[in-house]
N, C-alpha and C positions, 0 to 999 in steps of 0.2 A: 824525810825526817823519820827516824825510827822511834816510835813511842815505846816506853818500857815501864815496868813496875818491879819493885824490889820487895821481897818478903823474907824477913829474917828476924828472929826474936832477940838476937844478940845485937845490942846497940852499936858496938864498935865495928862489927862486920858489916852491918847495914850502912853505917856512915862511910866505911871504906869503899863499898860498892857505889854509893852515891858520888863520891869523889872521882872514882874511875869513869863513871858515865859522863861527868862534866869535861873529861879530857877528849871526848869524841864529839865533834861539832854536829854530827848528823843524828845525835841521840837526844831525845826529850824525855825526861823523867816525869811520869804522870802521877806517880804515887809511891810511897814507901811505907811498909807496914810491918809491925812486929807480930801480927797475927794473920794466919792463913784464912781464918774465918772472916775477918774484916776485909781482907783483900778480895775474897771471893764475892762478897756483896758489892764491893766497889767495881769489880770487873764486869758484873752483870750489866751495868749501864755505862761503863767506861772501858771499852775494849782497847787493847794495846797490841803492838806487834811482837813484843818480847817480854817474858817474865823471868826474873832471877829469883830462885826460891831455895831456901835452906831445907834440910831434911828433918832434923830433930827439933820439933816445936810443940808446945802444949796445945791442947784442944784438937788440932788437926795437923798431922805431919805433912811435910812437903810432898812425899810420895802419894799419900792419900788425897791431898789437894789436887795433884795432877790427875789422878784417876776420876775426880769429880767433874772435870772440865768436859763439856760437850763440844764446844768450839775451841780448839786448841791453837793458840799462837805459837811462836817459837818459844821454847823453854830451855833455860840453862839451870842446872842444879849446882849450887855452891855449898860445899861442906868442908869441914876441917878433918873429916874422917874418910880416908881413901877407900874404905870398904864399901861405901855407897856408890862407887863408880859403876859396879855391876848392876845395881838397882837402876841407876840412871840409864844404862843401856837397855834394860828390860822394859822401862816405860817409854822408851824411844824419844828421849829429849835431844836437843841439838848439841849439847856439850855438857861436860862435867868440869867444874873449876874447883881445884883444891885450895882451901884457904891456908895461909893468906895469899890472895891473888895478886900476882905481879902485874905491873902495867903492860909489860911485853906480852904476857900470856893473854891478858884481857883484850888488847888490841888485835892480836892474832885471831881470837874468837870472833870479835866484832867484824873484822874484815870478811870472814867467812859468812857471817850472818847477813851482812849488808849485801854480799854477792847473791846469796840465796833469795833474799827478799826482793832484790832488784830483778832477779831472773823470773820471779813468779808474779810480780806486780802487774796489774791490769792497766792499760792506758787510760788516762783521764783527760778529758777535754783535748783530745788529739795529740797528746804527748805522753811519754813515759820516762821514768828515771832508769838509767843504766849505769852500772858500776864499771867504769873504765878509767885507766890511767890514775888509779888511786883517788878517783873522784866519783861522786854521784852526779851524773849529767842529765839535765832535763832535755830529752831529745824529741823534737817535733816529728811526728810520724810522716808528715808530708815531705820531709827532707830525705827520707830513706829511699835509696835506689833499689838496693837488694841486700839480702842476708846470705852469708856463705858459711858452711860448716868449716870448723878449724880445730879438729881434735876434740878436746874437752871444752872448747870455746866456740863462739860464733863471731864472725866478722860482720859488723854492720857498716855498710858503705853508704855515704851520702855523696853529694856532688864533689865535695872537697876533702872530706875526712873519712877515716876508718876508725871504728871503735871495736876493740877486742873485749868481748864480754864472756864471762864464764856462764855456760849454759848449753842447752841442746837445741837442735832444730825443732824437735817436737815441742819443747817449751816455748820457743819463739812463735811457732805456728799457732799455738793455742791462745796466745795473748795478742797477736796482731789481728786487726779487723778483717774478717773474711771477705768483705765486699771491696777491700782496698788492696789486699795482698793475696797472692796465690803461690802455693808450693809447686814448683815445676820440675823438681829433681830432688833426690834424697839429700843433696847437699846445697840446694838453693831455694830461696823464697824471693819473689820479686814484687815490687809495688806496681800494680797494673798500669797506672797512669804515667809511669816512667818508661814503659816499653816503647821503643822507637820502631821496631820492626820484628817480625817473626819469620824465620826461614824454616825449612823442614825439620831440622834437628836442634836449632838454637834460637834463643831470644837475644835481640840486640838492644842494649841499654848504653847509650853513648858509644864508647869504643869497646865495651865489654861484651863478649860472646858468652852467653849462659846456656848450658846444655838443657835440653828438654828430655826428661826421663819418659820411657814408653808408658809406664803406669800412671804418669801424671798428665799425659797429653789431653785426654778427654776432659779432665777437670779444668785444665787451662782454657780449652776452647769454649767450654760452657760458661766461663767467667767473663769472656770477652763480649763486647758489643760490636755488632757488624752493621754496616750500611747496606 
């Protein structure tokens, strides 16, 4: 579930965004504010994954609001003035939405945000959510056999299924528990307890032969328990 907050002093624009968030089942609106000052106080004790914020607002502009944040979630600037797109780039937000925001444009943005958050989410209670096949799937880490690089994506293999997930091997390596998984090649991460056998240059998991990179061999051997 992606938690979000909307900040916009224009009532109609704020309501329009609220309506759009309801069209995405994986989104949960935690607060909607006409003032960036009020929103800032709320967010101090109610952190969210995503903030939608307008630019031109009294008291505190959207851009200044963004600059005050010490722990930044994903941020999307929404404005009726296209000139602020450059400012959005300079403050490094996730996207810029030009009002009025169409459903198609909103869904495209949220699809990308979901993929990004899923790729960086840490496992909780032995599982993690992955964005695959247009779904957020709760994947049990114990079910994973190995992970394989696939261009701008990674393939996550279980005994029966394959999940194609947008992300990098480095990103996957950082989120998988180091005592359960080990990177054995620039293109492969394996779950240690799924290894059936190790030969000189390959790991065998079921019928799959996974190459062992020279620079990863020592790390692999140090991770294993020997009798």
